[in-house]
C-alpha positions in Angstrom: 45.6 -13.0 52.4 47.7 -15.4 54.5 50.5 -12.8 54.7 48.1 -10.2 56.1 46.9 -12.6 58.8 50.5 -13.4 59.7 51.2 -9.7 60.1 48.2 -9.2 62.4 49.3 -12.3 64.4 52.8 -10.8 64.7 51.4 -7.5 65.9 49.4 -9.3 68.6 52.4 -11.4 69.6 54.4 -8.2 70.1 52.3 -7.5 73.1 51.7 -3.9 72.2 47.9 -4.1 72.6 47.9 -5.7 76.0 48.4 -2.7 78.4 45.2 -1.1 79.6 46.7 2.3 79.2 47.3 1.6 75.5 43.8 0.3 75.0 42.3 3.4 76.6 44.5 5.7 74.4 43.2 3.8 71.3 39.6 4.1 72.4 40.0 7.8 73.1 41.5 8.2 69.6 38.5 6.4 68.2 36.2 8.7 70.0 38.1 11.7 68.7 37.9 10.4 65.2 34.1 10.0 65.4 33.7 13.5 66.9 36.1 15.3 64.6 35.0 13.6 61.4 31.3 13.2 62.1 30.2 15.1 59.0 32.4 13.0 56.7 31.0 9.8 58.3 27.4 11.0 57.9 28.0 12.0 54.3 29.4 8.6 53.5 26.4 6.8 55.2 24.0 9.1 53.3 25.8 8.4 50.0 25.6 4.6 50.6 22.1 4.3 52.0 20.3 7.6 51.4 19.8 8.0 55.1 19.0 11.4 56.4 21.6 13.1 58.6 19.4 12.9 61.7 18.6 9.2 61.0 22.3 8.3 60.5 23.4 10.3 63.5 20.8 8.8 65.9 21.3 5.2 64.7 25.0 5.0 64.1 27.1 7.9 65.5 25.3 8.3 68.9 25.4 4.5 69.4 29.1 4.4 68.8 29.8 7.4 71.1 27.7 5.8 73.8 29.5 2.5 73.5 32.9 4.3 73.7 31.8 6.2 76.8 30.7 3.0 78.5 33.9 1.1 77.7 36.2 4.0 78.6 34.5 4.3 82.0 34.5 0.6 82.8 37.5 -0.9 81.1 39.9 -0.7 84.1 37.4 -2.6 86.2 36.7 -5.1 83.5 40.3 -6.1 83.0 41.2 -6.3 86.7 41.9 -9.7 88.2 39.0 -11.0 90.2 39.3 -13.4 93.1 38.4 -17.0 92.3 36.4 -19.3 94.5 38.7 -21.4 96.6 38.2 -25.1 97.6 39.9 -27.4 100.0 42.9 -27.8 97.7 43.4 -24.1 97.0 42.3 -22.5 100.3 45.9 -21.4 101.1 46.7 -20.2 97.6 46.1 -16.9 95.9 43.5 -17.7 93.2 42.2 -15.2 90.8 40.8 -15.0 87.3 42.7 -12.6 85.0 41.0 -11.6 81.7 43.4 -12.0 78.7 43.1 -11.1 75.0 42.7 -14.0 72.7 44.5 -12.8 69.6 43.2 -11.9 66.2 39.7 -10.7 65.5 38.0 -10.5 62.1 35.2 -7.9 61.8 33.0 -8.2 58.8 30.9 -5.1 58.3 27.2 -5.1 57.3 25.8 -3.1 54.4 22.7 -1.8 56.2 24.4 -0.2 59.2 27.9 0.1 57.8 29.4 2.3 60.4 28.0 1.1 63.7 28.2 -2.6 62.9 31.9 -2.2 62.0 33.0 0.2 64.8 31.1 -1.3 67.7 32.8 -4.7 67.4 36.1 -2.8 66.9 35.5 -1.1 70.3 35.1 -4.4 72.0 38.2 -5.9 70.2 40.4 -2.9 71.2 39.0 -3.0 74.8 39.9 -6.7 75.0 43.4 -6.1 73.7 43.1 -8.0 70.5 44.5 -7.4 67.0 41.9 -6.7 64.3 41.3 -7.1 60.6 38.3 -5.2 59.3 36.4 -6.2 56.2 33.8 -3.5 55.5 30.8 -4.3 53.3 31.6 -3.7 49.6 27.9 -2.7 49.2 28.5 0.4 51.4 31.5 1.6 49.4 31.6 5.2 50.6 31.5 4.1 54.3 34.2 1.5 53.6 36.4 4.2 51.9 36.0 6.7 54.8 36.9 3.9 57.3 40.0 2.9 55.3 41.0 6.6 55.3 40.3 7.5 58.9 41.2 4.4 61.0 44.9 4.5 60.1 45.0 8.3 60.8 43.6 8.0 64.3 44.6 4.6 65.6 48.0 3.2 66.3 49.9 2.2 63.2 53.4 2.0 64.5 54.8 -1.2 63.0 56.6 -3.9 64.6 58.8 -5.9 62.2 56.7 -6.7 59.1 53.5 -5.8 60.9 51.3 -2.9 60.1 47.8 -2.0 58.9 47.1 -0.8 55.4 44.0 -0.2 53.2 43.6 -2.6 50.3 42.2 -0.8 47.2 39.2 -2.0 45.1 40.4 -4.5 42.5 42.8 -6.2 44.9 42.0 -9.9 45.7 39.2 -9.4 48.1 38.7 -5.6 48.3 38.9 -5.2 52.0 40.4 -2.8 54.4 42.8 -4.5 56.7 43.7 -2.7 59.8 45.9 -3.8 62.6 45.4 -2.7 66.2 48.3 -3.4 68.5 
């Protein structure tokens, strides 16, 4: 597990995830994934939780698409430098607050809403410019499997030295899906 964390840290340190343009591209790719593979996602949720297609669509897919639309529309404004309040010591200076990514994010999925409670935090982590490790719930096995299959197909997987995302198969040490967003 430590080597996986080091790979994700190396990916973040490469700086690939910091440009706003890159973040927007990744969010667009995530939206494309949800739209193109909606049926597969709904089948996985139904297989795990016996939710009807309408129920799964309205509670999980629509929520994710709405979140993506909100973030795509507002991200450039959210990451822009904002003027800081000046005082007597800084009145002649240029002072501003610049939002910066913090590093590596771990997302642990929930079994009861396995898609939305995994993808929604992923949207925020990508928007913030962080690197991500995803651990889907092992209780929602079909949804975890579809996420492990789809995320590497749609999101950036170009490796920097010894740094890339990959799915870990059931039977490995923790059965998780590790994915690196740079």
